[in-house]
N, CA and C atoms as a LAMMPS dump frame, in Angstrom:
ITEM: TIMESTEP
0
ITEM: NUMBER OF ATOMS
582
ITEM: BOX BOUNDS ff ff ff
-5.0000000000000000e+02 5.0000000000000000e+02
-5.0000000000000000e+02 5.0000000000000000e+02
-5.0000000000000000e+02 5.0000000000000000e+02
ITEM: ATOMS id mol type element x y z
1 1 1 N -22.085 37.735 10.221
2 1 2 C -20.85 37.059 9.9
3 1 3 C -19.696 38.042 9.939
4 2 1 N -18.608 37.595 10.469
5 2 2 C -17.446 38.449 10.613
6 2 3 C -16.344 37.959 9.666
7 3 1 N -15.762 38.891 8.889
8 3 2 C -14.663 38.53 7.997
9 3 3 C -13.364 38.674 8.757
10 4 1 N -12.492 37.684 8.586
11 4 2 C -11.198 37.693 9.258
12 4 3 C -10.11 37.591 8.191
13 5 1 N -8.828 37.661 8.564
14 5 2 C -7.754 37.599 7.566
15 5 3 C -7.885 36.375 6.666
16 6 1 N -7.329 36.454 5.484
17 6 2 C -7.351 35.42 4.439
18 6 3 C -8.724 35.306 3.78
19 7 1 N -9.617 36.269 4.028
20 7 2 C -10.9 36.277 3.357
21 7 3 C -11.904 35.264 3.884
22 8 1 N -11.568 34.537 4.946
23 8 2 C -12.507 33.56 5.492
24 8 3 C -13.568 34.27 6.317
25 9 1 N -14.69 33.698 6.363
26 9 2 C -15.78 34.207 7.18
27 9 3 C -15.759 33.429 8.492
28 10 1 N -16.045 34.1 9.589
29 10 2 C -15.994 33.468 10.906
30 10 3 C -16.787 32.175 10.946
31 11 1 N -17.959 32.158 10.318
32 11 2 C -18.787 30.945 10.309
33 11 3 C -18.078 29.777 9.634
34 12 1 N -17.257 30.059 8.6
35 12 2 C -16.515 29.002 7.912
36 12 3 C -15.555 28.302 8.871
37 13 1 N -14.91 29.069 9.74
38 13 2 C -13.964 28.489 10.687
39 13 3 C -14.697 27.616 11.695
40 14 1 N -15.826 28.075 12.16
41 14 2 C -16.571 27.313 13.153
42 14 3 C -17.026 25.963 12.614
43 15 1 N -17.252 25.877 11.318
44 15 2 C -17.773 24.65 10.743
45 15 3 C -16.741 23.865 9.93
46 16 1 N -15.459 24.237 10.036
47 16 2 C -14.428 23.476 9.325
48 16 3 C -14.36 22.077 9.92
49 17 1 N -14.282 21.1 9.055
50 17 2 C -14.217 19.738 9.574
51 17 3 C -12.811 19.445 10.081
52 18 1 N -12.76 18.586 11.072
53 18 2 C -11.481 18.188 11.665
54 18 3 C -10.872 17.089 10.806
55 19 1 N -9.676 17.314 10.346
56 19 2 C -8.988 16.352 9.502
57 19 3 C -7.847 15.733 10.306
58 20 1 N -7.894 14.426 10.444
59 20 2 C -6.836 13.684 11.121
60 20 3 C -5.765 13.308 10.104
61 21 1 N -4.577 12.942 10.584
62 21 2 C -3.508 12.536 9.674
63 21 3 C -3.946 11.37 8.784
64 22 1 N -4.653 10.419 9.358
65 22 2 C -5.089 9.26 8.593
66 22 3 C -5.976 9.67 7.42
67 23 1 N -6.771 10.715 7.591
68 23 2 C -7.611 11.213 6.491
69 23 3 C -6.761 11.651 5.307
70 24 1 N -5.632 12.273 5.598
71 24 2 C -4.712 12.698 4.535
72 24 3 C -4.184 11.485 3.765
73 25 1 N -3.884 10.415 4.485
74 25 2 C -3.327 9.229 3.839
75 25 3 C -4.37 8.498 2.999
76 26 1 N -5.579 8.4 3.522
77 26 2 C -6.659 7.77 2.772
78 26 3 C -6.931 8.573 1.497
79 27 1 N -6.926 9.895 1.628
80 27 2 C -7.117 10.752 0.455
81 27 3 C -5.972 10.561 -0.541
82 28 1 N -4.741 10.469 -0.042
83 28 2 C -3.586 10.274 -0.916
84 28 3 C -3.655 8.972 -1.682
85 29 1 N -4.027 7.89 -1.014
86 29 2 C -4.154 6.603 -1.704
87 29 3 C -5.283 6.644 -2.724
88 30 1 N -6.342 7.359 -2.397
89 30 2 C -7.443 7.507 -3.348
90 30 3 C -6.993 8.304 -4.578
91 31 1 N -6.245 9.373 -4.364
92 31 2 C -5.713 10.159 -5.479
93 31 3 C -4.804 9.288 -6.34
94 32 1 N -3.963 8.486 -5.704
95 32 2 C -3.087 7.589 -6.465
96 32 3 C -3.903 6.643 -7.338
97 33 1 N -4.949 6.066 -6.78
98 33 2 C -5.766 5.099 -7.52
99 33 3 C -6.552 5.737 -8.655
100 34 1 N -7.043 6.935 -8.439
101 34 2 C -7.932 7.542 -9.425
102 34 3 C -7.225 8.471 -10.409
103 35 1 N -6.144 9.126 -9.964
104 35 2 C -5.526 10.162 -10.805
105 35 3 C -4.033 9.987 -11.044
106 36 1 N -3.387 9.121 -10.287
107 36 2 C -1.956 8.906 -10.479
108 36 3 C -1.096 9.763 -9.563
109 37 1 N 0.192 9.419 -9.505
110 37 2 C 1.086 10.089 -8.57
111 37 3 C 1.36 11.545 -8.934
112 38 1 N 1.145 11.937 -10.19
113 38 2 C 1.363 13.333 -10.579
114 38 3 C 0.42 14.276 -9.844
115 39 1 N -0.691 13.744 -9.366
116 39 2 C -1.692 14.555 -8.662
117 39 3 C -1.468 14.592 -7.148
118 40 1 N -0.375 14.002 -6.686
119 40 2 C -0.057 14.112 -5.258
120 40 3 C 0.623 15.466 -5.06
121 41 1 N -0.221 16.482 -4.944
122 41 2 C 0.237 17.849 -4.701
123 41 3 C -0.549 18.413 -3.525
124 42 1 N -0.005 19.438 -2.934
125 42 2 C -0.687 20.066 -1.805
126 42 3 C -2.058 20.571 -2.254
127 43 1 N -2.099 21.227 -3.397
128 43 2 C -3.371 21.76 -3.898
129 43 3 C -4.413 20.671 -4.102
130 44 1 N -4.036 19.594 -4.809
131 44 2 C -5.047 18.571 -5.104
132 44 3 C -5.509 17.846 -3.848
133 45 1 N -4.619 17.638 -2.893
134 45 2 C -5.019 16.988 -1.639
135 45 3 C -5.974 17.874 -0.846
136 46 1 N -5.681 19.171 -0.802
137 46 2 C -6.558 20.095 -0.076
138 46 3 C -7.923 20.202 -0.745
139 47 1 N -7.944 20.207 -2.065
140 47 2 C -9.221 20.225 -2.792
141 47 3 C -10.001 18.95 -2.491
142 48 1 N -9.305 17.817 -2.518
143 48 2 C -9.94 16.527 -2.254
144 48 3 C -10.596 16.497 -0.875
145 49 1 N -9.9 17.045 0.111
146 49 2 C -10.415 17.036 1.482
147 49 3 C -11.262 18.264 1.818
148 50 1 N -11.326 19.21 0.866
149 50 2 C -12.113 20.432 1.032
150 50 3 C -11.671 21.24 2.251
151 51 1 N -10.351 21.437 2.332
152 51 2 C -9.803 22.239 3.421
153 51 3 C -8.703 23.151 2.888
154 52 1 N -8.242 24.042 3.748
155 52 2 C -7.198 24.982 3.345
156 52 3 C -5.813 24.345 3.465
157 53 1 N -4.837 24.977 2.846
158 53 2 C -3.475 24.467 2.875
159 53 3 C -2.835 24.562 4.267
160 54 1 N -3.365 25.425 5.11
161 54 2 C -2.812 25.564 6.456
162 54 3 C -2.825 24.248 7.215
163 55 1 N -3.869 23.466 7.049
164 55 2 C -3.964 22.169 7.711
165 55 3 C -2.871 21.223 7.213
166 56 1 N -2.613 21.273 5.912
167 56 2 C -1.548 20.433 5.348
168 56 3 C -0.217 20.777 6.008
169 57 1 N 0.121 22.06 6.025
170 57 2 C 1.415 22.473 6.586
171 57 3 C 1.502 22.187 8.075
172 58 1 N 0.383 22.246 8.757
173 58 2 C 0.352 21.912 10.178
174 58 3 C 0.795 20.461 10.41
175 59 1 N 0.33 19.556 9.558
176 59 2 C 0.629 18.131 9.726
177 59 3 C 1.967 17.702 9.124
178 60 1 N 2.354 18.28 7.979
179 60 2 C 3.472 17.707 7.224
180 60 3 C 4.623 18.646 6.893
181 61 1 N 4.43 19.922 6.926
182 61 2 C 5.518 20.853 6.644
183 61 3 C 5.75 21.099 5.166
184 62 1 N 5.876 20.041 4.377
185 62 2 C 6.072 20.182 2.93
186 62 3 C 5.643 18.89 2.238
187 63 1 N 5.689 18.868 0.919
188 63 2 C 5.205 17.713 0.177
189 63 3 C 6.067 16.482 0.421
190 64 1 N 7.384 16.652 0.584
191 64 2 C 8.239 15.498 0.873
192 64 3 C 7.906 14.88 2.229
193 65 1 N 7.586 15.723 3.21
194 65 2 C 7.156 15.203 4.511
195 65 3 C 5.875 14.393 4.387
196 66 1 N 4.972 14.872 3.529
197 66 2 C 3.728 14.138 3.293
198 66 3 C 4.003 12.811 2.596
199 67 1 N 4.82 12.834 1.568
200 67 2 C 5.114 11.602 0.818
201 67 3 C 5.759 10.574 1.738
202 68 1 N 6.686 11.007 2.582
203 68 2 C 7.319 10.106 3.553
204 68 3 C 6.269 9.47 4.463
205 69 1 N 5.37 10.292 5
206 69 2 C 4.331 9.791 5.905
207 69 3 C 3.337 8.892 5.163
208 70 1 N 2.991 9.252 3.936
209 70 2 C 2.071 8.443 3.134
210 70 3 C 2.664 7.071 2.853
211 71 1 N 3.935 7.027 2.505
212 71 2 C 4.579 5.748 2.206
213 71 3 C 4.7 4.884 3.456
214 72 1 N 4.942 5.498 4.596
215 72 2 C 4.987 4.731 5.844
216 72 3 C 3.605 4.148 6.135
217 73 1 N 2.561 4.953 5.937
218 73 2 C 1.193 4.48 6.126
219 73 3 C 0.902 3.313 5.184
220 74 1 N 1.26 3.455 3.912
221 74 2 C 1.056 2.388 2.928
222 74 3 C 1.783 1.116 3.351
223 75 1 N 3.023 1.253 3.803
224 75 2 C 3.806 0.098 4.244
225 75 3 C 3.13 -0.575 5.456
226 76 1 N 2.716 0.219 6.41
227 76 2 C 2.086 -0.329 7.611
228 76 3 C 0.754 -1.013 7.295
229 77 1 N -0.073 -0.371 6.465
230 77 2 C -1.407 -0.893 6.158
231 77 3 C -1.398 -2.057 5.179
232 78 1 N -0.472 -2.055 4.228
233 78 2 C -0.5 -3.051 3.161
234 78 3 C 0.59 -4.1 3.269
235 79 1 N 1.367 -4.03 4.319
236 79 2 C 2.387 -5.058 4.526
237 79 3 C 2.42 -5.496 5.981
238 80 1 N 2.798 -4.604 6.875
239 80 2 C 2.965 -4.984 8.277
240 80 3 C 1.663 -5.471 8.913
241 81 1 N 0.557 -4.791 8.636
242 81 2 C -0.708 -5.217 9.252
243 81 3 C -1.172 -6.568 8.707
244 82 1 N -0.895 -6.841 7.421
245 82 2 C -1.266 -8.135 6.849
246 82 3 C -0.437 -9.257 7.475
247 83 1 N 0.833 -9.013 7.673
248 83 2 C 1.705 -10.008 8.306
249 83 3 C 1.257 -10.258 9.747
250 84 1 N 0.946 -9.18 10.471
251 84 2 C 0.469 -9.34 11.853
252 84 3 C -0.81 -10.162 11.896
253 85 1 N -1.709 -9.906 10.959
254 85 2 C -2.972 -10.649 10.915
255 85 3 C -2.721 -12.108 10.542
256 86 1 N -1.863 -12.349 9.564
257 86 2 C -1.559 -13.723 9.148
258 86 3 C -0.897 -14.498 10.285
259 87 1 N -0.068 -13.829 11.056
260 87 2 C 0.627 -14.496 12.16
261 87 3 C -0.321 -14.977 13.261
262 88 1 N -1.548 -14.516 13.252
263 88 2 C -2.531 -14.974 14.243
264 88 3 C -3.025 -16.383 13.932
265 89 1 N -2.764 -16.851 12.707
266 89 2 C -3.184 -18.197 12.315
267 89 3 C -2.178 -19.193 12.865
268 90 1 N -2.572 -20.414 13
269 90 2 C -1.741 -21.43 13.626
270 90 3 C -0.454 -21.775 12.903
271 91 1 N -0.547 -22.63 11.922
272 91 2 C 0.653 -23.146 11.267
273 91 3 C 0.98 -22.339 10.011
274 92 1 N 2.068 -22.73 9.35
275 92 2 C 2.519 -22.021 8.153
276 92 3 C 1.456 -22.043 7.058
277 93 1 N 0.77 -23.17 6.899
278 93 2 C -0.267 -23.279 5.868
279 93 3 C -1.396 -22.285 6.138
280 94 1 N -1.846 -22.21 7.385
281 94 2 C -2.9 -21.259 7.745
282 94 3 C -2.465 -19.822 7.554
283 95 1 N -1.213 -19.537 7.88
284 95 2 C -0.688 -18.184 7.699
285 95 3 C -0.638 -17.825 6.219
286 96 1 N -0.163 -18.762 5.399
287 96 2 C -0.057 -18.508 3.96
288 96 3 C -1.433 -18.314 3.339
289 97 1 N -2.395 -19.147 3.713
290 97 2 C -3.754 -19.007 3.182
291 97 3 C -4.373 -17.677 3.59
292 98 1 N -4.19 -17.295 4.854
293 98 2 C -4.729 -16.019 5.328
294 98 3 C -4.09 -14.852 4.586
295 99 1 N -2.784 -14.912 4.42
296 99 2 C -2.074 -13.851 3.717
297 99 3 C -2.555 -13.742 2.271
298 100 1 N -2.646 -14.876 1.583
299 100 2 C -3.106 -14.873 0.191
300 100 3 C -4.516 -14.307 0.07
301 101 1 N -5.411 -14.703 0.966
302 101 2 C -6.787 -14.195 0.934
303 101 3 C -6.835 -12.691 1.152
304 102 1 N -6.043 -12.193 2.089
305 102 2 C -6.036 -10.752 2.348
306 102 3 C -5.488 -9.987 1.144
307 103 1 N -4.413 -10.49 0.564
308 103 2 C -3.798 -9.81 -0.584
309 103 3 C -4.762 -9.787 -1.769
310 104 1 N -5.422 -10.888 -2.012
311 104 2 C -6.295 -10.987 -3.184
312 104 3 C -7.581 -10.176 -3.062
313 105 1 N -7.986 -9.849 -1.854
314 105 2 C -9.23 -9.09 -1.69
315 105 3 C -8.992 -7.584 -1.623
316 106 1 N -7.743 -7.163 -1.569
317 106 2 C -7.43 -5.734 -1.505
318 106 3 C -7.309 -5.134 -2.896
319 107 1 N -7.505 -3.831 -2.956
320 107 2 C -7.289 -3.124 -4.218
321 107 3 C -5.799 -3.161 -4.556
322 108 1 N -5.489 -3.427 -5.799
323 108 2 C -4.095 -3.502 -6.248
324 108 3 C -3.655 -2.209 -6.933
325 109 1 N -4.585 -1.326 -7.216
326 109 2 C -4.29 -0.145 -8.035
327 109 3 C -3.257 0.775 -7.394
328 110 1 N -3.406 1.092 -6.119
329 110 2 C -2.441 2.014 -5.506
330 110 3 C -1.034 1.408 -5.518
331 111 1 N -0.94 0.108 -5.319
332 111 2 C 0.365 -0.562 -5.369
333 111 3 C 0.983 -0.436 -6.76
334 112 1 N 0.173 -0.596 -7.789
335 112 2 C 0.672 -0.461 -9.157
336 112 3 C 1.23 0.939 -9.393
337 113 1 N 0.481 1.938 -8.966
338 113 2 C 0.899 3.324 -9.166
339 113 3 C 2.139 3.635 -8.33
340 114 1 N 2.169 3.153 -7.095
341 114 2 C 3.325 3.402 -6.229
342 114 3 C 4.58 2.799 -6.827
343 115 1 N 4.498 1.616 -7.394
344 115 2 C 5.674 1.003 -8.029
345 115 3 C 6.164 1.848 -9.21
346 116 1 N 5.24 2.38 -9.995
347 116 2 C 5.631 3.272 -11.087
348 116 3 C 6.259 4.556 -10.572
349 117 1 N 5.671 5.098 -9.515
350 117 2 C 6.155 6.335 -8.89
351 117 3 C 7.569 6.151 -8.347
352 118 1 N 7.892 4.948 -7.913
353 118 2 C 9.208 4.692 -7.31
354 118 3 C 10.361 4.937 -8.285
355 119 1 N 10.083 4.931 -9.585
356 119 2 C 11.124 5.221 -10.567
357 119 3 C 11.401 6.715 -10.684
358 120 1 N 10.501 7.534 -10.149
359 120 2 C 10.643 8.983 -10.266
360 120 3 C 10.863 9.687 -8.932
361 121 1 N 10.722 8.969 -7.815
362 121 2 C 10.81 9.621 -6.508
363 121 3 C 11.637 8.755 -5.554
364 122 1 N 12.704 9.328 -5.021
365 122 2 C 13.625 8.577 -4.153
366 122 3 C 12.966 8.122 -2.852
367 123 1 N 12.071 8.922 -2.291
368 123 2 C 11.384 8.534 -1.056
369 123 3 C 10.534 7.297 -1.316
370 124 1 N 9.778 7.338 -2.386
371 124 2 C 8.893 6.221 -2.73
372 124 3 C 9.729 4.977 -3.043
373 125 1 N 10.823 5.154 -3.768
374 125 2 C 11.693 4.016 -4.083
375 125 3 C 12.206 3.347 -2.803
376 126 1 N 12.602 4.148 -1.827
377 126 2 C 13.108 3.603 -0.567
378 126 3 C 12.044 2.755 0.129
379 127 1 N 10.803 3.223 0.121
380 127 2 C 9.732 2.469 0.775
381 127 3 C 9.345 1.22 -0.011
382 128 1 N 9.351 1.287 -1.318
383 128 2 C 9.052 0.093 -2.115
384 128 3 C 10.099 -0.978 -1.822
385 129 1 N 11.347 -0.576 -1.724
386 129 2 C 12.406 -1.546 -1.392
387 129 3 C 12.204 -2.146 -0.002
388 130 1 N 11.843 -1.293 0.967
389 130 2 C 11.567 -1.786 2.322
390 130 3 C 10.421 -2.793 2.314
391 131 1 N 9.355 -2.429 1.629
392 131 2 C 8.174 -3.295 1.559
393 131 3 C 8.541 -4.626 0.915
394 132 1 N 9.237 -4.576 -0.207
395 132 2 C 9.641 -5.813 -0.884
396 132 3 C 10.498 -6.678 0.031
397 133 1 N 11.403 -6.053 0.757
398 133 2 C 12.282 -6.792 1.67
399 133 3 C 11.484 -7.45 2.796
400 134 1 N 10.564 -6.716 3.4
401 134 2 C 9.732 -7.254 4.483
402 134 3 C 8.888 -8.418 3.977
403 135 1 N 8.255 -8.236 2.833
404 135 2 C 7.385 -9.275 2.281
405 135 3 C 8.178 -10.535 1.928
406 136 1 N 9.318 -10.347 1.282
407 136 2 C 10.131 -11.512 0.908
408 136 3 C 10.635 -12.271 2.13
409 137 1 N 11.094 -11.54 3.137
410 137 2 C 11.571 -12.201 4.363
411 137 3 C 10.455 -13.023 4.998
412 138 1 N 9.243 -12.488 4.987
413 138 2 C 8.129 -13.214 5.582
414 138 3 C 7.789 -14.465 4.77
415 139 1 N 7.78 -14.352 3.455
416 139 2 C 7.507 -15.524 2.615
417 139 3 C 8.584 -16.6 2.799
418 140 1 N 9.828 -16.179 2.898
419 140 2 C 10.92 -17.146 3.137
420 140 3 C 10.693 -17.844 4.47
421 141 1 N 10.358 -17.067 5.482
422 141 2 C 10.11 -17.634 6.823
423 141 3 C 8.988 -18.675 6.765
424 142 1 N 7.895 -18.35 6.079
425 142 2 C 6.784 -19.303 5.975
426 142 3 C 7.207 -20.569 5.237
427 143 1 N 7.963 -20.421 4.181
428 143 2 C 8.404 -21.581 3.413
429 143 3 C 9.382 -22.447 4.219
430 144 1 N 10.193 -21.811 5.039
431 144 2 C 11.069 -22.597 5.916
432 144 3 C 10.245 -23.364 6.939
433 145 1 N 9.157 -22.751 7.419
434 145 2 C 8.268 -23.445 8.352
435 145 3 C 7.585 -24.635 7.673
436 146 1 N 7.38 -24.541 6.366
437 146 2 C 6.854 -25.66 5.583
438 146 3 C 7.868 -26.788 5.483
439 147 1 N 9.128 -26.503 5.757
440 147 2 C 10.159 -27.525 5.681
441 147 3 C 11.149 -27.348 4.545
442 148 1 N 11.051 -26.265 3.808
443 148 2 C 12.015 -26.024 2.745
444 148 3 C 13.358 -25.593 3.325
445 149 1 N 14.439 -25.981 2.66
446 149 2 C 15.755 -25.498 3.1
447 149 3 C 15.863 -24.01 2.766
448 150 1 N 16.845 -23.344 3.349
449 150 2 C 16.968 -21.885 3.244
450 150 3 C 17.043 -21.421 1.786
451 151 1 N 17.878 -22.084 0.993
452 151 2 C 18.051 -21.656 -0.398
453 151 3 C 16.764 -21.842 -1.206
454 152 1 N 16.132 -23.005 -1.079
455 152 2 C 14.897 -23.275 -1.805
456 152 3 C 13.791 -22.325 -1.353
457 153 1 N 13.719 -22.078 -0.057
458 153 2 C 12.705 -21.164 0.48
459 153 3 C 12.879 -19.77 -0.11
460 154 1 N 14.122 -19.313 -0.191
461 154 2 C 14.384 -17.977 -0.731
462 154 3 C 14.016 -17.91 -2.215
463 155 1 N 14.446 -18.9 -2.987
464 155 2 C 14.148 -18.891 -4.423
465 155 3 C 12.647 -19.027 -4.686
466 156 1 N 11.984 -19.9 -3.946
467 156 2 C 10.535 -20.076 -4.105
468 156 3 C 9.784 -18.802 -3.752
469 157 1 N 10.203 -18.156 -2.675
470 157 2 C 9.561 -16.909 -2.248
471 157 3 C 9.749 -15.816 -3.294
472 158 1 N 10.947 -15.736 -3.842
473 158 2 C 11.205 -14.739 -4.887
474 158 3 C 10.323 -14.985 -6.11
475 159 1 N 10.198 -16.234 -6.51
476 159 2 C 9.375 -16.581 -7.665
477 159 3 C 7.901 -16.279 -7.389
478 160 1 N 7.438 -16.645 -6.215
479 160 2 C 6.044 -16.394 -5.839
480 160 3 C 5.741 -14.897 -5.821
481 161 1 N 6.637 -14.117 -5.225
482 161 2 C 6.435 -12.673 -5.119
483 161 3 C 6.521 -12.006 -6.492
484 162 1 N 7.44 -12.488 -7.32
485 162 2 C 7.558 -11.953 -8.683
486 162 3 C 6.29 -12.241 -9.479
487 163 1 N 5.706 -13.392 -9.264
488 163 2 C 4.454 -13.75 -9.942
489 163 3 C 3.35 -12.779 -9.541
490 164 1 N 3.209 -12.523 -8.262
491 164 2 C 2.168 -11.613 -7.78
492 164 3 C 2.368 -10.203 -8.324
493 165 1 N 3.572 -9.654 -8.168
494 165 2 C 3.799 -8.282 -8.623
495 165 3 C 3.719 -8.187 -10.146
496 166 1 N 4.133 -9.238 -10.829
497 166 2 C 4.023 -9.244 -12.288
498 166 3 C 2.583 -9.225 -12.748
499 167 1 N 1.742 -10.014 -12.11
500 167 2 C 0.313 -10.015 -12.447
501 167 3 C -0.274 -8.627 -12.205
502 168 1 N 0.098 -8.013 -11.076
503 168 2 C -0.409 -6.676 -10.761
504 168 3 C -0.032 -5.67 -11.847
505 169 1 N 1.204 -5.748 -12.323
506 169 2 C 1.683 -4.768 -13.293
507 169 3 C 1.21 -5.05 -14.719
508 170 1 N 1.197 -6.317 -15.113
509 170 2 C 0.812 -6.658 -16.48
510 170 3 C -0.69 -6.588 -16.718
511 171 1 N -1.455 -6.894 -15.689
512 171 2 C -2.913 -6.943 -15.819
513 171 3 C -3.569 -6.059 -14.76
514 172 1 N -3.379 -4.746 -14.861
515 172 2 C -3.875 -3.856 -13.803
516 172 3 C -5.387 -3.845 -13.641
517 173 1 N -6.113 -4.243 -14.668
518 173 2 C -7.573 -4.202 -14.574
519 173 3 C -8.184 -5.593 -14.47
520 174 1 N -7.354 -6.573 -14.189
521 174 2 C -7.827 -7.944 -14.032
522 174 3 C -8.755 -8.019 -12.815
523 175 1 N -9.952 -8.577 -12.995
524 175 2 C -10.854 -8.702 -11.838
525 175 3 C -10.191 -9.513 -10.719
526 176 1 N -10.527 -9.179 -9.49
527 176 2 C -9.924 -9.847 -8.327
528 176 3 C -10.118 -11.357 -8.374
529 177 1 N -11.274 -11.782 -8.858
530 177 2 C -11.561 -13.214 -8.918
531 177 3 C -10.558 -13.915 -9.835
532 178 1 N -10.308 -13.33 -11.005
533 178 2 C -9.358 -13.932 -11.939
534 178 3 C -7.93 -13.863 -11.411
535 179 1 N -7.603 -12.766 -10.743
536 179 2 C -6.269 -12.648 -10.164
537 179 3 C -6.05 -13.743 -9.128
538 180 1 N -7.052 -13.961 -8.304
539 180 2 C -6.953 -15.005 -7.291
540 180 3 C -6.821 -16.382 -7.941
541 181 1 N -7.579 -16.631 -8.999
542 181 2 C -7.494 -17.919 -9.704
543 181 3 C -6.099 -18.134 -10.295
544 182 1 N -5.532 -17.093 -10.9
545 182 2 C -4.173 -17.193 -11.457
546 182 3 C -3.151 -17.498 -10.367
547 183 1 N -3.262 -16.779 -9.276
548 183 2 C -2.307 -16.963 -8.193
549 183 3 C -2.449 -18.353 -7.578
550 184 1 N -3.682 -18.805 -7.393
551 184 2 C -3.901 -20.146 -6.842
552 184 3 C -3.38 -21.227 -7.786
553 185 1 N -3.534 -21.026 -9.082
554 185 2 C -3 -21.975 -10.062
555 185 3 C -1.478 -22.049 -9.947
556 186 1 N -0.844 -20.899 -9.878
557 186 2 C 0.614 -20.859 -9.709
558 186 3 C 1.008 -21.555 -8.412
559 187 1 N 0.295 -21.226 -7.354
560 187 2 C 0.624 -21.759 -6.037
561 187 3 C 0.453 -23.286 -6.004
562 188 1 N -0.628 -23.784 -6.611
563 188 2 C -0.857 -25.236 -6.606
564 188 3 C 0.172 -25.955 -7.475
565 189 1 N 0.546 -25.392 -8.608
566 189 2 C 1.569 -26.006 -9.469
567 189 3 C 2.916 -26.017 -8.762
568 190 1 N 3.204 -24.961 -8.058
569 190 2 C 4.469 -24.861 -7.321
570 190 3 C 4.511 -25.926 -6.222
571 191 1 N 3.388 -26.15 -5.563
572 191 2 C 3.318 -27.158 -4.497
573 191 3 C 3.501 -28.59 -5.066
574 192 1 N 2.922 -28.845 -6.246
575 192 2 C 3.017 -30.188 -6.855
576 192 3 C 4.437 -30.534 -7.242
577 193 1 N 5.24 -29.525 -7.543
578 193 2 C 6.613 -29.765 -7.981
579 193 3 C 7.566 -30.043 -6.828
580 194 1 N 7.076 -30.097 -5.627
581 194 2 C 7.952 -30.353 -4.465
582 194 3 C 8.12 -31.831 -4.253
């Protein structure tokens, strides 16, 4: 074995695992779910992935660059991809059902932590606002396709979205089954009042 700068052994370099950018994001969301946003540090991410800090700097430059990329990944995976998948369904009802099913089967923990983090980090706050805006616009669009007028669609979408995010924040450990039942109850009552 040959020792090289930084105290690494040549064999260690040959067997270092290849870390893709997506691996960093999956690790970041896992850290958020298990340890909270305070643990989103270069050190803790590198420990989690069992690699050196050089790989981190290669991909992101600094922690703010990582947070920006992580939030974009979160937005794409937990908002844009769900909308794209829901849009594959035929009518507004099918799209809404598909969207609700996808939302209810996903882990809510990282979203809860990210919303809390948004009060302490400007980058995260910007992405939470973007996500909320994208989601609300889509819900309004679906409600208009149902036949609601613009004002009613907007107010209904706001109420529906507030119900979902409120449940996530007030009952963070609520089993998915119960969360889905609560949301379906709200949704069915809202439909009856039309």
